[in-house]
VMD Tcl script that draws the C-alpha trace (Angstrom):
set ca {
  {125.98 154.83 180.20}
  {123.27 152.37 181.03}
  {123.39 150.52 177.51}
  {124.99 147.70 175.92}
  {125.75 147.83 172.31}
  {126.26 145.07 169.85}
  {125.69 144.24 166.20}
  {122.90 146.68 164.96}
  {121.39 147.00 168.41}
  {121.57 148.84 171.73}
  {119.80 147.50 174.88}
  {119.01 149.25 178.19}
  {120.89 147.66 180.85}
  {120.16 150.44 183.61}
  {117.25 152.71 182.73}
  {118.20 155.36 185.41}
  {121.78 155.79 183.65}
  {120.37 155.44 180.13}
  {117.65 158.07 180.59}
  {119.75 161.36 180.64}
  {121.39 160.73 177.39}
  {119.09 158.38 175.34}
  {115.63 159.34 176.95}
  {113.17 156.96 178.51}
  {113.20 153.28 178.07}
  {112.67 150.30 180.50}
  {115.12 147.55 181.18}
  {115.50 145.53 177.95}
  {114.55 148.39 175.74}
  {116.32 147.90 172.42}
  {116.86 150.52 169.57}
  {119.21 151.82 166.95}
  {119.91 155.16 165.06}
  {120.22 155.15 161.21}
  {122.80 157.24 159.37}
  {120.22 159.76 157.87}
  {118.57 160.41 161.01}
  {115.98 157.68 161.11}
  {115.59 155.92 164.73}
  {113.59 153.20 166.17}
  {112.95 152.00 169.72}
  {111.13 149.02 171.17}
  {110.27 149.00 174.75}
  {108.77 145.54 175.87}
  {108.10 146.83 179.48}
  {105.86 149.68 178.09}
  {104.48 147.74 175.24}
  {105.69 150.63 173.14}
  {107.32 150.88 169.60}
  {108.58 154.36 168.52}
  {109.60 155.42 164.97}
  {111.32 158.48 164.10}
  {111.65 158.90 160.41}
  {113.60 162.04 159.11}
  {115.95 161.94 156.13}
  {118.73 164.12 156.43}
  {122.24 163.55 154.60}
  {124.76 164.57 157.37}
  {127.87 166.50 156.64}
  {130.72 163.78 156.69}
  {133.50 166.08 156.13}
  {136.28 166.67 158.73}
  {134.43 169.96 159.48}
  {131.04 168.23 160.32}
  {131.13 169.75 164.01}
  {131.38 173.22 162.82}
  {128.87 172.64 160.21}
  {126.29 171.67 162.66}
  {127.37 174.26 165.30}
  {127.18 177.02 162.87}
  {123.52 175.93 161.73}
  {120.71 176.29 164.16}
  {118.45 174.34 161.88}
  {120.79 171.38 162.22}
  {121.17 171.81 165.91}
  {117.44 171.81 166.38}
  {117.00 168.69 164.01}
  {119.59 166.83 166.05}
  {117.78 167.59 169.54}
  {114.17 166.78 168.08}
  {114.49 162.96 168.42}
  {115.18 162.97 172.22}
  {112.25 165.42 172.70}
  {110.04 163.40 170.69}
  {110.82 160.16 172.81}
  {110.32 162.09 176.27}
  {107.07 163.87 174.94}
  {105.72 160.43 173.74}
  {106.33 158.71 177.17}
  {105.02 161.68 179.01}
  {101.83 161.91 176.78}
  {101.23 158.18 177.48}
  {101.86 158.56 181.10}
  {104.90 156.25 181.17}
}
mol new
graphics top color blue
foreach p $ca { graphics top sphere $p radius 0.5 }
foreach p [lrange $ca 0 end-1] q [lrange $ca 1 end] { graphics top cylinder $p $q radius 0.2 }
display resetview
């Protein structure tokens, strides 16, 4: 997976393994997602901090997966954060 997880934090331990699932981030990058779609990442190797601030109350019922799968807008919302990360790094030439 390329990341280690602890109390309120994940840390990149292998950037090559972490990139496909979590997007760019150098060794030692740390981040955490919020319950309502907010997310942050600090990448010391790139001198970069990213903030992704959306507010979306997720479906917490037993049918949550079906609710997302049947709603293209929710699916797009969930894929926007990784695109944001990749495009930010690309735009900055990192």
